[in-house]
PLY file of the C-alpha trace (Angstrom):
ply
format ascii 1.0
element vertex 68
property float x
property float y
property float z
element edge 67
property int vertex1
property int vertex2
end_header
-103.39 -52.31 -127.57
-102.56 -48.61 -127.44
-99.29 -47.41 -125.92
-99.50 -45.36 -122.74
-98.78 -41.68 -123.10
-95.77 -40.22 -121.31
-97.77 -38.18 -118.80
-99.91 -41.20 -117.94
-96.76 -43.20 -117.24
-95.43 -40.39 -115.03
-98.73 -40.23 -113.13
-98.66 -44.00 -112.58
-95.11 -43.86 -111.21
-95.95 -40.95 -108.91
-99.02 -42.79 -107.63
-96.99 -45.96 -107.11
-94.51 -44.03 -104.96
-97.35 -42.41 -102.96
-96.27 -38.87 -103.77
-98.72 -36.10 -103.03
-101.01 -34.57 -105.62
-99.05 -31.30 -105.45
-95.85 -33.17 -106.34
-97.64 -34.81 -109.27
-98.90 -31.43 -110.48
-95.41 -29.94 -110.23
-93.73 -32.79 -112.12
-96.36 -32.69 -114.86
-96.01 -28.91 -115.14
-92.23 -29.08 -115.66
-92.46 -31.98 -118.11
-95.02 -30.08 -120.19
-92.90 -26.91 -120.02
-89.84 -28.86 -121.21
-91.76 -30.40 -124.13
-93.31 -27.08 -125.17
-89.95 -25.32 -124.91
-88.65 -27.73 -127.55
-91.63 -27.24 -129.89
-93.47 -30.38 -128.76
-90.57 -32.68 -129.56
-91.01 -36.04 -127.85
-88.59 -36.39 -124.88
-87.22 -39.74 -126.06
-85.86 -37.92 -129.13
-83.96 -35.43 -126.99
-80.71 -35.67 -125.12
-78.14 -33.79 -123.12
-78.09 -30.74 -125.40
-81.83 -30.16 -125.07
-81.70 -30.57 -121.30
-78.81 -28.14 -121.05
-80.51 -25.53 -123.25
-83.72 -25.82 -121.21
-81.92 -25.43 -117.88
-79.91 -22.50 -119.25
-83.15 -20.88 -120.42
-84.65 -21.28 -116.95
-81.58 -19.93 -115.17
-80.69 -17.04 -117.48
-83.93 -15.86 -119.05
-86.49 -16.84 -116.43
-84.14 -16.28 -113.46
-85.32 -19.51 -111.79
-83.21 -20.78 -108.93
-81.16 -23.97 -109.30
-82.95 -25.44 -106.31
-86.27 -25.23 -108.14
0 1
1 2
2 3
3 4
4 5
5 6
6 7
7 8
8 9
9 10
10 11
11 12
12 13
13 14
14 15
15 16
16 17
17 18
18 19
19 20
20 21
21 22
22 23
23 24
24 25
25 26
26 27
27 28
28 29
29 30
30 31
31 32
32 33
33 34
34 35
35 36
36 37
37 38
38 39
39 40
40 41
41 42
42 43
43 44
44 45
45 46
46 47
47 48
48 49
49 50
50 51
51 52
52 53
53 54
54 55
55 56
56 57
57 58
58 59
59 60
60 61
61 62
62 63
63 64
64 65
65 66
66 67
């Protein structure tokens, strides 16, 4: 049996919680952006440092609001 891919697991969870399609699209977008930012490193291999560098990148370089 093949393991489920991360984005499939996220989609299942979002569906289970009855979130809207636009919420699903947004979550998937940010997850993909995070993974691509770290050169396609699998999220389970990352930790606090990677999260902090990503959020700093968004705030400083992309000028994205904290509420986003």
